C-alpha positions in Angstrom: -23.6 -68.8 -49.3 -25.0 -70.0 -45.5 -28.2 -71.3 -47.1 -26.3 -73.1 -49.7 -24.5 -74.8 -47.0 -27.7 -75.3 -44.8 -29.2 -77.2 -47.9 -26.2 -79.5 -48.9 -25.7 -80.4 -44.8 -29.0 -81.4 -44.4 -29.1 -82.9 -47.6 -26.0 -85.4 -46.6 -27.3 -85.7 -43.1 -30.7 -87.2 -44.0 -28.9 -89.4 -46.7 -26.6 -90.8 -44.1 -29.5 -91.3 -41.4 -31.3 -93.3 -44.5 -28.5 -95.4 -45.7 -25.2 -95.1 -43.6 -24.3 -98.4 -41.4 -25.4 -98.9 -37.9 -29.4 -97.8 -38.8 -29.1 -94.1 -37.3 -32.5 -93.7 -38.0 -33.6 -97.0 -36.2 -35.6 -95.5 -33.8 -37.5 -93.5 -36.2 -37.8 -96.5 -38.5 -38.8 -99.0 -35.9 -40.3 -97.7 -32.9 -41.9 -94.1 -33.8 -43.1 -96.1 -36.7 -44.4 -99.1 -35.3 -46.0 -96.4 -32.5 -48.1 -95.1 -35.5 -48.8 -98.4 -37.0 -50.3 -99.7 -33.5 -52.6 -96.7 -33.2 -53.8 -97.0 -36.9 -54.7 -100.3 -36.3 -56.4 -99.3 -32.9 -54.0 -100.8 -30.8 -54.0 -97.8 -28.9 -52.1 -94.6 -28.3 -48.8 -93.8 -26.5 -49.2 -91.2 -24.0 -53.1 -91.6 -23.4 -53.8 -95.1 -23.6 -50.5 -96.4 -22.3 -47.9 -95.1 -20.5 -44.9 -93.5 -22.6 -41.2 -92.6 -22.6 -41.9 -89.3 -23.9 -44.3 -86.1 -22.8 -47.4 -85.6 -25.1 -46.3 -83.3 -27.2 -43.7 -85.7 -29.2 -46.7 -87.1 -30.5 -46.9 -84.3 -32.7 -43.7 -84.9 -34.8 -43.9 -88.6 -34.2 -47.9 -88.4 -35.7 -46.8 -85.7 -38.4 -44.6 -88.3 -39.9 -47.3 -90.9 -41.1 -49.1 -88.0 -43.4 -48.3 -90.6 -46.1 -48.7 -93.5 -44.0 -45.8 -96.0 -43.3 -44.0 -96.3 -46.6 -43.1 -92.2 -46.4 -42.3 -92.3 -42.7 -38.8 -91.5 -43.0 -38.2 -89.0 -45.5 -41.9 -87.1 -44.1 -39.6 -87.3 -40.6 -36.9 -86.0 -42.2 -38.6 -83.3 -44.5 -40.6 -82.1 -40.9 -36.4 -81.8 -39.4 -35.4 -79.8 -42.2 -38.4 -77.4 -41.9 -38.0 -76.3 -38.5 -34.4 -76.5 -38.5 -34.7 -74.0 -41.8 -37.1 -71.9 -39.3 -34.5 -71.4 -36.3 -31.5 -70.8 -38.9 -33.6 -67.9 -40.2 -34.0 -66.6 -36.9 -30.6 -67.0 -36.2 -29.6 -65.0 -39.4 -32.0 -62.2 -38.5 -29.9 -58.6 -39.0 -27.2 -60.8 -40.7 -24.9 -59.3 -37.4 -21.5 -61.0 -37.9 -22.0 -62.5 -34.3 -24.9 -64.5 -35.4 -23.3 -65.1 -39.1 -20.4 -66.7 -37.1 -22.9 -68.7 -34.7 -24.9 -69.7 -37.9 -21.6 -71.1 -39.4 -21.1 -72.8 -35.9 -24.1 -74.7 -35.5 -23.2 -75.9 -39.3 -20.2 -77.4 -38.3 -21.7 -78.7 -35.2 -24.2 -80.8 -37.2 -21.7 -82.1 -39.2 -19.8 -83.6 -37.1 -22.6 -84.8 -34.8 -23.9 -86.6 -37.7 -27.1 -88.3 -38.8 -28.4 -88.7 -35.0 -28.7 -84.6 -35.1 -32.1 -85.7 -37.6 -32.8 -89.1 -36.6 -34.5 -88.7 -33.1 -37.6 -86.2 -31.5 -34.9 -84.4 -30.0 -34.3 -82.7 -33.7 -37.6 -81.0 -32.8 -36.7 -79.1 -29.8 -33.5 -77.8 -30.5 -35.1 -74.8 -32.8 -37.5 -74.5 -30.5 -35.1 -74.0 -27.8 -32.5 -71.6 -30.1 -35.8 -69.6 -30.6 -36.6 -69.0 -26.8 -33.4 -68.2 -26.1 -32.8 -65.8 -28.9 -36.2 -64.4 -28.0 -35.8 -64.7 -24.0 -35.0 -60.7 -23.1 -36.8 -59.1 -25.8 -39.9 -61.3 -26.0 -40.5 -63.4 -22.8 -44.1 -64.5 -23.1 -43.1 -65.7 -27.0 -40.2 -67.4 -25.6 -41.6 -69.3 -22.6 -44.2 -70.7 -25.0 -41.5 -72.0 -27.6 -39.5 -73.2 -24.4 -42.7 -75.0 -22.5 -43.7 -76.8 -26.1 -39.9 -77.9 -26.6 -40.1 -79.4 -22.9 -43.8 -81.4 -23.7 -41.5 -82.8 -26.2 -38.2 -83.7 -24.3 -37.8 -82.9 -21.0 -34.4 -81.2 -21.1 -35.4 -77.8 -22.4 -36.9 -77.0 -19.0 -33.5 -76.2 -18.0 -33.3 -73.2 -20.3 -36.5 -71.9 -19.2 -35.6 -72.4 -15.7 -32.4 -70.4 -16.1 -34.6 -67.5 -18.0 -37.4 -67.5 -15.2 -34.7 -67.1 -12.6 -32.3 -64.3 -14.6 -34.4 -62.2 -16.8 -36.6 -59.2 -15.9 -39.7 -60.9 -18.0 -40.0 -64.1 -15.1 -43.8 -63.3 -14.2 -44.7 -63.5 -17.8 -42.5 -66.4 -18.6 -44.4 -68.3 -15.6 -47.7 -66.8 -16.5 -47.6 -68.5 -20.1 -45.4 -71.6 -19.0 -47.8 -72.5 -16.2 -50.7 -71.8 -18.5 -49.8 -73.7 -21.8 -48.6 -76.7 -19.3 -52.3 -76.7 -17.7 -54.0 -76.4 -21.5 -52.0 -79.4 -22.6 -52.3 -81.6 -19.0 -56.5 -80.6 -19.2 -56.7 -81.7 -23.0 -55.1 -84.8 -22.2 -57.5 -85.7 -19.5 -60.5 -84.6 -21.5 -59.0 -87.4 -24.3 -59.1 -90.4 -21.4 -55.4 -90.3 -21.1 -55.1 -88.5 -17.6 -53.6 -91.9 -15.7 -50.7 -91.4 -18.4 -49.5 -87.7 -18.7 -46.8 -87.6 -16.3 -45.7 -91.4 -17.1 -42.4 -90.1 -18.4 -41.4 -89.1 -15.0 -41.2 -92.3 -13.5 -40.1 -94.2 -16.9 -36.7 -91.9 -16.0 -36.5 -91.9 -12.6 -36.8 -96.4 -12.9 -34.1 -97.0 -15.4 -30.6 -98.5 -15.1 -27.1 -97.2 -16.0 -27.1 -96.7 -19.9 -23.7 -97.5 -20.9 -23.1 -94.0 -22.4 -23.5 -92.0 -19.5 -20.1 -90.9 -17.4 -21.3 -92.9 -14.4 -21.0 -96.1 -16.2 -17.4 -95.8 -17.6 -15.9 -97.7 -14.4 -18.3 -100.6 -15.4 -17.6 -100.2 -19.1 -13.8 -100.3 -18.7 -14.5 -103.9 -16.1 -16.4 -105.1 -18.7 -13.7 -105.1 -21.4 -12.0 -108.2 -19.3 -14.1 -111.2 -20.7 -13.9 -113.0 -17.0 -15.7 -109.7 -15.2 -19.1 -109.8 -13.4 -19.8 -106.6 -15.5 -21.3 -106.7 -19.2 -23.8 -104.7 -21.2 -26.9 -106.2 -21.7 -30.2 -105.2 -23.8 -33.4 -103.6 -21.5 -35.4 -104.6 -24.5 -38.7 -103.0 -22.5 -37.0 -99.5 -22.8 -34.8 -100.2 -26.0 -31.6 -99.5 -24.8 -28.4 -101.1 -23.3 -27.2 -100.8 -19.7 -24.5 -102.1 -17.4 -25.0 -105.0 -15.4 -21.9 -105.5 -12.8 -21.2 -105.1 -8.9 -22.6 -101.7 -7.7 -25.2 -100.6 -10.6 -27.9 -100.7 -9.0 -26.6 -98.7 -5.9 -25.3 -96.4 -8.6 -28.2 -95.7 -10.2 -30.4 -95.1 -7.3 -27.5 -92.7 -6.3 -27.6 -90.5 -9.1 -31.4 -89.0 -9.4 -30.7 -87.3 -5.9 -27.3 -86.8 -7.1 -28.8 -85.0 -10.2 -31.4 -83.1 -8.6 -28.6 -81.8 -6.0 -26.3 -80.9 -8.9 -29.0 -78.7 -10.8 -29.7 -76.9 -7.3 -26.0 -76.2 -6.8 -25.8 -75.0 -10.3 -29.0 -72.5 -9.8 -27.3 -71.4 -6.9 -24.3 -70.6 -8.4 -26.2 -68.7 -11.0 -28.0 -66.5 -8.5 -24.7 -65.7 -6.7 -23.5 -64.3 -10.3 -26.7 -62.4 -10.7 -26.2 -60.7 -7.2 -22.7 -59.5 -8.3 -24.5 -57.4 -11.4 -23.3 -59.7 -14.0 -25.4 -58.5 -16.9 -28.5 -61.0 -17.2 -28.0 -61.8 -21.0 -24.5 -62.5 -20.7 -25.3 -65.2 -17.3 -28.4 -66.6 -19.4 -25.8 -68.7 -22.3 -23.6 -69.8 -19.3 -26.4 -70.8 -16.8 -28.6 -72.9 -19.9 -25.3 -74.8 -20.9 -24.4 -75.4 -17.2 -27.9 -76.8 -16.5 -27.7 -78.9 -19.9 -24.2 -80.2 -18.9 -25.6 -81.5 -15.3 -28.7 -82.8 -17.1 -26.2 -85.1 -19.4 -23.0 -85.4 -16.8 -25.1 -86.5 -13.8 -27.6 -88.2 -15.7 -27.7 -92.4 -15.4 -28.9 -92.1 -18.9 -26.9 -90.5 -21.5 -27.8 -91.5 -25.7 -26.1 -89.9 -28.6 -29.3 -87.7 -29.5 -28.5 -85.4 -26.1 -25.3 -83.8 -27.5 -27.7 -81.9 -29.4 -28.9 -80.0 -26.8 -25.7 -78.3 -26.0 -26.3 -76.5 -29.2 -28.9 -73.8 -28.2 -27.0 -72.4 -25.4 -23.6 -72.5 -27.2 -25.3 -70.3 -30.2 -27.1 -68.0 -27.7 -23.5 -67.5 -26.0 -21.7 -67.2 -29.3 -24.4 -64.4 -30.1 -24.1 -62.4 -27.2 -20.2 -62.5 -27.1 -18.3 -64.7 -29.2 -14.7 -64.3 -27.4 -16.4 -65.3 -24.0 -17.7 -68.6 -25.9 -14.6 -69.6 -27.6 -13.8 -72.5 -25.5 -17.3 -74.2 -24.9 -17.8 -73.9 -28.6 -14.4 -75.4 -29.4 -15.3 -78.5 -26.6 -18.7 -78.8 -28.3 -17.3 -79.8 -31.4 -14.9 -82.3 -30.2 -17.6 -83.6 -28.2 -19.9 -84.2 -31.2 -17.5 -85.2 -33.3 -16.3 -88.4 -31.0 -20.1 -89.1 -30.3 -20.5 -89.6 -34.3 -17.6 -92.0 -33.8 -19.1 -93.8 -30.8 -22.8 -93.8 -33.0 -23.5 -94.9 -35.5 -21.2 -96.4 -37.1 -19.0 -98.1 -34.8 -21.4 -98.6 -32.1 -21.7 -102.3 -32.4 -18.0 -102.9 -30.9 -18.7 -100.7 -28.2 -21.7 -103.0 -27.4 -19.0 -106.0 -27.2 -17.3 -103.7 -24.8 -13.9 -103.3 -27.7 -10.8 -101.5 -25.6 -10.5 -98.7 -28.6 -14.1 -98.2 -28.5 -14.5 -97.5 -24.9 -11.5 -95.6 -24.6 -13.4 -93.2 -27.7 -16.3 -92.9 -25.5 -14.1 -92.5 -22.1 -12.1 -89.5 -23.9 -15.6 -88.1 -25.2 -16.7 -88.1 -21.2 -14.3 -86.4 -19.8 -14.8 -83.9 -22.5 -18.1 -83.4 -21.2 -16.9 -83.4 -17.8 -14.3 -80.5 -18.5 -16.8 -78.5 -20.1 -19.2 -78.6 -16.9 -16.3 -77.7 -15.0 -15.1 -74.7 -17.3 -18.9 -73.6 -17.2 -19.2 -74.0 -13.4 -15.5 -72.3 -12.8 -17.2 -68.9 -14.9 -20.1 -68.6 -12.8 -18.2 -69.0 -10.1 -15.8 -66.4 -11.2 -19.0 -64.0 -12.5 -20.3 -64.6 -8.8 -17.2 -63.5 -7.1 -16.9 -59.8 -8.1 -18.7 -58.1 -11.0 -16.9 -57.7 -14.0 -17.4 -55.5 -16.8 -19.0 -57.1 -20.1 -16.8 -57.8 -22.7 -16.6 -55.9 -25.7 -18.7 -58.0 -27.8 -21.1 -58.5 -25.3 -21.4 -54.6 -25.1 -21.5 -54.4 -29.0 -24.3 -56.7 -29.0 -26.4 -55.9 -26.1 -26.2 -51.8 -27.2 -27.4 -52.9 -31.1 -30.4 -55.6 -29.7 -31.0 -54.7 -26.0 -31.0 -58.4 -25.4 -30.0 -62.2 -26.5 -33.3 -61.8 -28.5 -34.1 -60.8 -32.1 -36.1 -57.8 -32.3 
């Protein structure tokens, strides 16, 4: 039954990605494909010959989709996404325990509510690896570190999950060794191929960007831009293919968001340490700290694209596996956030670009829910750090059955 739902939902998402209005596969069918066409034509390989917005392993899925050339690029991409999702789904269903079945159903509903963006960006290849990494974190720390490190070298955000696991779990030394070894091998490989000057270019690319229109920090200027006489407006940054805000104070705000993000990550990690010192079970704490760090990366970032919402799925899934009742609130909030995100993109995105008041309201509500969710997780971390608390019955049952968040 669940596999039938998986197949139908991925068929629906694939059809929407290919044919829905708003060009939901735009990055794949235009940008990614163009990178490959340029490489095939001898114009250089991104990440090796020129600076690139992504870590170098993003070339693996982007390059693999070229298997049948330009004509089959989009379809090959979607087949690849379905394949990696299926692998993670099979891992999640392993053992057929009730909490795992519930988490699998939640993931399918999340995908439906988020829509075609869930399969139409490079982030789609990091989510299954992140799910596997969290499920294996306690029982197979080295394998978990391998999965999360590979995911990080595709898109940086899974580094937050790896940091949480290293901080909380007993297998931290093995995780650090694996992560460092794999990263060193990747860097040396890029250097050997002549791309040493570009291997970390994705870091500088992110730090020098302006305020993207969907970021929570941009909300004030989005509201100002509704007034046609205002000096705040949306503009297209062609060099990075994104829409950013221009207005009084936007450059200052963009500059301040970099240190604000770093401080927020540090503060969240300290809350995790505090909760750990209060004897909170690490398997209970890992999904909470992972979700908190991911939300910090989203909420305090000057860049927020609709595909970033897929980052929420792995920690919520891990939380539902460990203790479904404990994670009921974030699971529901995340579903609402996904649904509102699909309203924003792709179908009605053009209205947002023209500062349509209704769409600005929808975006504001979505961003407010992201902040509410972060507040909920931080409150839980604070509460767990205030005094040692007994795990819930669901946590005890799952911990007793598996000995970890992970599958055996």
